[in-house]
Structure formats: structure tokens, C-alpha cells
C-alpha positions in Angstrom: 88.6 98.7 87.4 91.9 99.5 88.9 93.9 96.8 90.7 95.0 97.8 94.2 98.5 97.2 93.3 98.4 99.5 90.4 96.6 102.2 92.7 99.7 101.7 95.2 102.1 102.1 92.4 100.4 105.3 91.2 100.4 106.6 94.9 96.7 106.8 95.3 95.3 106.9 98.9 93.7 103.8 100.4 90.7 105.8 101.5 87.1 105.1 100.3 84.8 108.1 99.5 81.6 109.2 97.5 81.5 112.6 95.8 78.0 114.2 95.5 77.1 117.0 93.1 80.9 118.2 93.0 80.1 119.9 96.4 80.1 117.2 99.1 82.4 114.2 99.7 81.4 111.5 102.3 84.8 109.8 103.7 84.0 106.2 104.4 85.5 104.9 107.7 85.7 101.4 108.6 86.7 101.2 112.3 84.4 98.7 113.8 81.7 101.0 113.5 81.1 102.5 110.0 81.0 106.0 109.7 80.6 108.4 106.9 81.4 111.9 108.0 80.6 114.5 105.1 82.9 117.3 104.2 82.8 120.4 102.1 86.3 121.5 102.6 87.9 122.6 99.4 91.1 120.7 100.1 89.3 117.6 100.9 87.2 117.8 97.8 90.1 118.6 95.5 92.1 115.6 96.8 89.2 113.2 96.2 88.6 114.8 92.7 92.3 114.2 92.0 92.1 110.6 93.1 89.1 109.7 91.3 90.4 111.3 87.9 93.8 109.5 88.3 91.8 106.2 89.1 89.5 106.6 86.0 92.5 107.5 83.8 94.4 104.3 84.8 91.5 101.9 85.1 90.4 99.2 82.5 87.0 97.8 81.8 86.5 94.5 84.2 86.2 92.2 81.2 89.7 93.2 80.0 91.6 92.5 83.0 92.3 88.9 82.1 93.8 86.3 84.4 
């Protein structure tokens, strides 16, 4: 788990996404009507890969959060 405050401190974006087979990313949009546009754009994929890797690197198991 990565607290939103830590993600903000790291400069990670506030977007939600799902990565599929390292080839497709679905960007989750919540604007009154939930949409999930898919993208195979290399810049979008690399941005999402980088975000995921940074989040995993700085996350901790839920039961270790304390508080």
C-alpha cells in the first residue's frame, strides 16, 4: 500500500489505470460516467510503467502500515 500523501510527495500522478500484457493501458476516468479508454501509445505506456514501478518500490504491506 502507498499512502496518497507519500505518492504526492514522490510526485506520482493521481490517475488510475490498468496495465494489460505490457501492451495496453486502460485509463480510468471518473467524470460522472465512468470511462476506460484504452491506449497502446508508447509514451502513455511508459508513463504508466514508471508510475507503477515507483509505487511498488515505495509501498509497504498493508499490515505494516500501523496507526
